[in-house]
N, C-alpha and C positions, 0 to 999 in steps of 0.2 A: 593588532589588538591592543587597546589601551589598558594600562595597568590600573587596577582599581585603587583609588586613593584611600588611605586609612582615615576614618572619621573619628577623631579623638573626642569630639563633643558627644558622640553616641555611647562612649565607654561607660560613663556613670550609669546611664539607663540600662546598659547591658549587664553591668555588675548587679544592679538592683534586681533585675529580672532573674538572673542566675540564683541569687540568694533567696528571693521570695517565691519564685515560681520555677523551681528546677525541672519539674516534669514537663511543663510547657516549653521551657527553653530548650531542653535537649530533644524534645520532639520536633521542634521547628528549626533547630540548628542546622546550618549547611554543613554537610559531611565533607565537602571538598571546597577548594577556593584558595588554596595556598597557605603557607605557614606564616607569612608576614603579619597579618592582622591578629591572629591569636597570640603570636610571639610578643607583639607590641602590647597587647592587652595584658599578658602575663607580667611583662616588665613594668608596666604602669602600676599594676596591683602590688608588685614587689616593692616599688618605690614608695607607695602609700604605706605598706606594712613596715618598711624600713624606717620611714619617718615616725610612725607610731612607736616602733621599738626604741628609736633614739629618744623620743620624749619621755617614754616610760623609764628608760635608763637614767636620764638626766634628773628626773624627779625622785629617783630612788625606788621605783616599784619593781624593778628587775635587778639583775646582777649589777654591781657597781662598776662603772667604767667612766673614763674621762669624757669630757665634752667632745674632744677631737675624735675619739673612737666612736662615740655615739653618732656623730654627724657622718663619719665615714661609713657607718652601716647603711646609710641611705643610698650610698653609691654601690657598696659591695653586695648588699642583699639582692637587688634586682639582677646584677650580673651573674651571681651564683645561681639564682633562680632560672635565668635564661639558659644556663648550661645544663643544670640538672633537670630542667623541664623536659628536655629531649630524652634523658635517661628514664625519668618517671613514666613518660609516655610509652617508651619501649617496653617497660615492665607491664604497664596496663595493657598494651597491645598483645603481649604474649598471653596474659591472663584471659583477655577477651577471646583470643583465638582458641584457647583451651575450652572456653565456654561455648564455642561453636560460632562465634561471630565471623561474618564474611567481610567486615569493613576493613579498609586499609589502615596503614600506620598513620596516615594523615588525619583520619577521623579520630583515632585514639589520641593523637596529639592535640587536636582541637578540643576534645572533651577535657583533657588534662589542663590545658591552658585556661579554659573558661572556669574551671573549678577553682582556679587561683583567685576568683572573686571572694573566696572565703578567707584569704590570707589576713586582711585587716581584722577580721573577727577572731581568728585563731591566735593572732598576735596579742590581742587584748586578753583573751582567755588564758594565755600563757602566764599571766601575772599570778594566777591562782595555782599554788603548788599541787602537783599531781592531778587534782580534779580538773583543772583547766586543760591540761594536756590530754587527758582521757576524753573529755567532752569534745575537744577539737578533733581527735581521731574519729570519734563516733560521727561527728558532723561530716567530715570529709568522706569517709567510706559510705555514708548514707547518700551523698551526692553522686558518688561513683555508681551506686546501685540505680539511681535515677537514670544515669547515662547508659547503664547496661540495659535497662528496660526500654527506654524511649529511643535511644540512638542506635543501639546494637540489637534491639528487638529480642532480648533474652527474656525467658519466662520470669515473672516477678519473684516466684519462690526461689528459683535458682540464683537470681541476682542478689537477693537479700541474704541467702545462706552463704554465698561466696564472700560477699562484702562483710558479713558478720564474722566469718572465720578469719579473714584478713585483719579485720579490726581487732579481734581478740589477740592475735599474734603481735600486732603493733603495740597494743596496750601492754601486753606482758613484757615486751622488749623495753618500752618506755619506762614502765614502773621499775623494772629490774635495773635499768641504767640509772634511774633516779636514786634508787636505794643504794646502789654501789657508790654513786657520786656523793651521796649524803654521808655514807660510812667513811669515805675517803676524806671528806672535809672534817669529820669528827676526829679522825686519826691525825690529820694535819694540825688541828687545833690543840689536841693533847700534846703532840710533839713540840708545837710552838710554846705551850705552857711549860713543858719540861725544860726546854732550852732557856726560857726566861728565868725559871727557878735556878737552873745550873749557873746561869750568868750572874744572878744575884749572890749565890753562894760563893762563886769565885771572886766576886767583888768584895764580899765580906772578908774572905780569907786573905785577899791582897791587902785590904786595909789593916787587918789584924797583924799581918807580917810587917807591914810598913811601920805600924805603931811600935811593935816589938823591936825593930831595928833602931828606931829613934830613941827608945828607952835605953837600949844597949849602948848606943853612941854617947848618950848623956852620961851614963855611968863611967864609961871609959874616959870621958873628958874630965869628970870630977876627980878621978884618980890622978 
């Protein structure tokens, strides 16, 4: 049996279909067929998202990093995505099983991999503090709801309730982590300011002591 070759030229069209017609895509998606094609699709989407992240970082729209680090993210992001994609799919697989789905792990992985088509969008949304991250979470869990309904054949009400609960938990975690990070940055800034002020005071004291020593030496020389 010949191995099916991966059609890279079809990936942009696949990504567009996932984004614009998620219900149709997950209804028609092949539930089996191997891990290679969805894995490559996920890596390609990760590469695109990494490139976008690098550009945003270089122009200063995200956290400040060097050009080397920004370019490195193009390589590291898809690698990390490929690894954690299997973990994310395992979590989704357990949730779908608890919802009553009879589909195998491979189907859960394929759903997770193709939802990665949203990565370039969520990367851009990440530029907007808090709101961008929240909207990105809402977007992703919404697409998981489509996968639950169309691929796993779960009741729409159940799918949206489960996705909504998971979304609220993720939003709470994200906002909480963001607030903690912001508070930590504020504390670090205050500490830095205090250190700068202490350094200036020490410098003034040192200059005053030096001046006093010079005056004392002059008086001794005059004697």
